[in-house]
C-alpha positions as CSV (number, residue, x, y, z in Angstrom):
1,M,-12.9,-11.2,23.4
2,L,-13.2,-8.2,21.0
3,S,-10.8,-9.6,18.5
4,F,-13.7,-9.7,15.9
5,L,-13.5,-5.9,15.7
6,K,-10.2,-6.2,13.9
7,N,-11.9,-7.8,11.0
8,H,-13.0,-4.6,9.3
9,P,-16.6,-4.9,10.7
10,F,-17.9,-1.9,8.7
11,A,-17.2,-0.2,5.4
12,V,-14.9,2.9,5.5
13,E,-14.7,5.8,3.1
14,A,-12.2,8.6,2.5
15,F,-11.0,11.1,-0.1
16,F,-7.4,10.5,-1.3
17,E,-5.9,14.0,-1.8
18,S,-2.8,12.1,-3.1
19,S,-1.5,8.6,-3.1
20,L,2.2,8.2,-4.0
21,V,3.4,4.6,-4.6
22,L,6.9,3.3,-5.1
23,T,7.1,-0.3,-6.3
24,F,10.3,-2.3,-6.0
25,A,11.0,-5.4,-8.0
26,V,12.7,-8.2,-6.0
27,P,13.7,-11.7,-7.1
28,K,10.6,-13.8,-6.0
29,E,12.6,-16.2,-3.8
30,Q,13.4,-13.3,-1.4
31,L,9.8,-12.3,-0.7
32,Q,8.2,-15.8,-0.3
33,H,9.0,-16.0,3.4
34,L,7.2,-12.7,4.1
35,I,3.7,-13.8,3.1
36,P,1.4,-16.5,4.7
37,E,0.9,-19.9,3.1
38,C,-2.6,-19.1,1.8
39,L,-1.2,-16.5,-0.6
40,T,1.1,-16.6,-3.6
41,L,3.3,-13.9,-5.0
42,D,2.0,-11.9,-7.9
43,T,5.0,-12.1,-10.2
44,F,6.2,-10.7,-13.5
45,Q,8.0,-13.0,-16.0
46,D,8.0,-15.7,-13.3
47,K,11.1,-14.0,-11.9
48,W,10.1,-10.7,-10.2
49,A,7.9,-10.2,-7.1
50,F,7.0,-6.8,-5.8
51,I,7.0,-4.8,-2.6
52,A,5.4,-1.4,-2.6
53,I,5.5,1.7,-0.3
54,A,2.4,3.8,-0.4
55,M,2.2,7.3,1.0
56,V,-1.4,8.5,1.2
57,Q,-2.8,11.8,2.3
58,T,-6.4,11.0,3.2
59,K,-9.2,13.5,4.0
60,D,-12.5,12.8,5.8
61,L,-11.8,9.2,6.7
62,R,-14.9,7.8,8.4
63,P,-17.3,4.9,8.5
64,K,-19.1,4.8,5.2
65,G,-22.4,6.8,5.2
66,F,-21.3,9.0,8.1
67,P,-21.3,12.8,7.4
68,K,-17.9,14.3,6.3
69,F,-17.6,16.5,9.5
70,M,-17.2,13.2,11.5
71,G,-14.2,12.2,9.3
72,N,-10.5,12.8,10.1
73,D,-7.5,13.7,8.0
74,F,-4.5,11.4,8.2
75,F,-1.2,10.7,6.4
76,L,-0.8,6.9,6.0
77,I,2.1,4.8,5.0
78,G,1.8,1.2,4.0
79,Y,4.5,-1.4,3.2
80,R,2.9,-4.1,1.1
81,V,3.7,-7.2,-1.0
82,F,1.8,-7.8,-4.3
83,V,0.0,-11.2,-3.9
84,R,-2.7,-13.4,-5.2
85,Y,-5.4,-15.5,-3.4
86,R,-7.6,-18.2,-4.9
87,N,-10.9,-17.9,-3.1
88,K,-13.5,-20.7,-2.3
89,A,-15.3,-19.9,-5.5
90,G,-12.1,-20.5,-7.5
91,K,-11.5,-16.9,-8.4
92,N,-7.9,-15.7,-8.5
93,L,-7.8,-12.4,-6.7
94,R,-5.0,-9.9,-7.0
95,G,-4.2,-7.9,-4.0
96,L,-1.8,-6.8,-1.2
97,Y,-0.4,-8.2,2.0
98,I,0.5,-5.6,4.6
99,L,3.9,-5.8,6.2
100,K,3.9,-2.6,8.2
101,S,1.6,0.5,8.6
102,E,2.4,4.0,9.9
103,T,0.4,7.2,10.4
104,N,1.0,10.7,11.5
105,K,-1.7,10.8,14.3
106,K,-2.2,8.8,17.5
107,K,-5.9,8.7,16.9
108,M,-5.4,6.8,13.6
109,E,-3.0,4.4,15.3
110,L,-5.6,3.7,18.1
111,M,-8.6,3.3,15.8
112,G,-6.6,1.5,13.1
113,N,-5.4,-1.1,15.6
114,I,-8.9,-1.7,17.0
115,F,-10.5,-2.2,13.6
116,T,-7.7,-3.7,11.5
117,H,-4.8,-6.2,11.7
118,Y,-2.4,-3.6,10.1
119,N,-0.4,-2.9,13.3
120,Y,-0.2,0.9,13.0
121,T,2.5,2.9,14.6
122,T,2.7,6.7,14.8
123,T,5.5,8.6,13.3
124,E,6.2,12.2,12.4
125,I,5.9,13.2,8.7
126,N,7.8,16.1,7.3
127,Q,6.9,17.6,3.9
128,I,9.0,20.3,2.2
129,E,7.7,21.6,-1.2
130,N,9.9,23.8,-3.4
131,I,9.5,25.0,-6.9
132,N,11.3,22.0,-8.5
133,T,11.1,19.3,-5.8
134,K,9.1,17.8,-3.0
135,E,10.6,16.0,-0.1
136,I,8.8,13.6,2.3
137,S,10.7,12.4,5.3
138,S,10.6,11.0,8.8
139,V,13.4,11.1,11.4
140,T,11.6,8.6,13.6
141,S,11.0,6.1,10.8
142,K,14.2,6.9,9.0
143,F,13.0,7.5,5.5
144,K,13.4,10.2,3.0
145,I,12.2,10.6,-0.6
146,T,12.8,13.4,-3.0
147,I,10.4,13.9,-6.0
148,D,11.3,15.9,-9.2
149,K,8.3,18.2,-10.1
150,T,9.8,19.6,-13.3
151,E,10.0,16.5,-15.5
152,E,7.2,16.1,-18.1
153,E,8.5,13.2,-20.2
154,I,9.3,10.7,-17.4
155,S,11.2,7.5,-18.1
156,L,11.0,4.3,-16.1
157,P,13.6,3.9,-13.4
158,E,16.9,2.8,-14.8
159,H,16.8,-0.9,-13.8
160,S,13.1,-1.4,-14.0
161,P,12.1,-4.9,-15.3
162,F,9.2,-3.3,-17.3
163,S,9.6,-2.3,-20.9
164,D,7.1,0.6,-20.8
165,W,4.7,2.4,-18.5
166,K,1.7,0.4,-19.7
167,E,3.4,-2.8,-18.5
168,A,4.4,-1.1,-15.2
169,R,0.9,0.1,-14.5
170,R,-0.2,-3.4,-13.9
171,F,1.8,-3.2,-10.7
172,A,0.6,0.2,-9.5
173,G,-1.2,0.0,-6.2
174,P,-3.5,-0.1,-4.6
175,L,-4.9,-3.3,-6.0
176,P,-8.6,-4.3,-5.5
177,F,-8.0,-6.5,-2.5
178,T,-6.1,-6.6,0.8
179,F,-5.6,-9.9,2.6
180,T,-4.9,-10.9,6.3
181,Y,-4.4,-14.4,7.5
182,N,-5.2,-15.9,10.9
183,K,-2.9,-18.9,11.2
184,K,-4.6,-20.2,14.3
185,T,-8.0,-20.5,12.7
186,N,-6.9,-20.8,9.1
187,E,-9.1,-17.9,8.2
188,V,-8.4,-15.4,5.4
189,L,-9.8,-11.9,5.8
190,I,-10.5,-10.2,2.5
191,I,-11.0,-6.5,2.3
192,E,-12.1,-5.1,-1.1
193,G,-11.4,-1.5,-2.1
194,V,-13.6,0.5,-4.5
195,R,-12.3,3.4,-6.5
196,E,-13.4,5.7,-9.3
197,N,-11.5,7.5,-12.1
198,W,-8.2,5.8,-11.1
199,T,-5.5,7.1,-13.5
200,P,-2.0,6.9,-12.0
201,D,0.6,9.3,-13.4
202,P,4.3,8.5,-13.5
203,V,6.6,10.3,-11.1
204,K,10.3,10.9,-11.2
205,I,12.2,10.1,-8.0
206,I,15.5,11.9,-7.5
207,D,16.5,10.0,-4.4
208,Y,15.1,7.7,-1.7
209,D,16.1,5.8,1.4
210,F,13.8,3.6,3.6
211,A,15.2,2.0,6.8
212,F,12.4,-0.6,6.8
213,L,13.2,-1.6,3.3
214,S,16.9,-1.9,4.2
215,S,16.0,-4.0,7.3
216,L,14.6,-6.7,5.0
217,K,18.1,-7.2,3.5
218,L,16.8,-7.8,0.0
219,Q,19.4,-8.6,-2.6
220,N,19.3,-7.4,-6.3
221,S,16.1,-5.3,-5.8
222,C,15.4,-2.2,-7.8
223,L,12.9,0.6,-8.1
224,A,10.4,-0.7,-10.8
225,N,7.9,2.2,-11.0
226,T,6.5,5.2,-9.2
227,F,3.0,6.5,-9.7
228,I,0.8,9.2,-8.1
229,I,-2.9,9.7,-8.2
230,K,-4.7,12.8,-6.8
231,N,-8.2,13.7,-5.7
232,I,-9.9,10.3,-5.7
233,P,-12.9,9.1,-3.6
234,Y,-12.2,5.7,-2.2
235,Y,-13.9,3.2,0.1
236,W,-13.3,-0.2,1.6
237,K,-16.1,-2.7,1.9
238,K,-16.8,-4.6,5.2
239,G,-14.3,-7.4,5.6
240,K,-15.2,-10.9,4.4
241,I,-13.8,-14.1,6.1
242,E,-13.1,-17.3,4.3
243,Q,-11.9,-20.6,5.8
244,W,-8.7,-21.7,4.1
245,K,-8.3,-25.5,3.7
């Protein structure tokens, strides 16, 4: 009866203290089955599709217009596929389709699952910062990433399909839109994100391991790029529903 609440019924705002995104290139045929029929893969060279893992430290997350003291601070993790959707007006929208979402607090899991379709689960997040490296890990979710903090001239990952960082930045999340599909009603939910001063900086990854990524059993995938942004205000508009077909 209250399922309409999941459709992002109000705008939400937050401050991104940091957003680290690892994007993996995968032969497009291997990601097609992960997205609903209303979406198409956002590809590069008609060969590569992309799956991204975003790790976001948010501050003061709250309904837009509410005072900051009513906000909450959360660590959020999203596993997403880069997609496109042609809306009823004929516009080709670039965005993301969520596969899995995690957070470090039960409150975010509860509220996130009331007001979104992102299926949040709670996990512990461990962060260890040293002079030269930063490590983010979770025993429960079985992932670990190590970041090099010393490199200034950062090269693209060894097997990246991109020729330079300018090309790679086209596939640096988040993208303007996020999509959810209700197969029973043939409805597409469109959530638009609004950002300012968005300048992603390349990051060098020393090592990484993600159990969820491994569970997808993707063949011939590779790390395509890694970017970070810091100290950015961000908000999501109220969800918009369209009938598909």
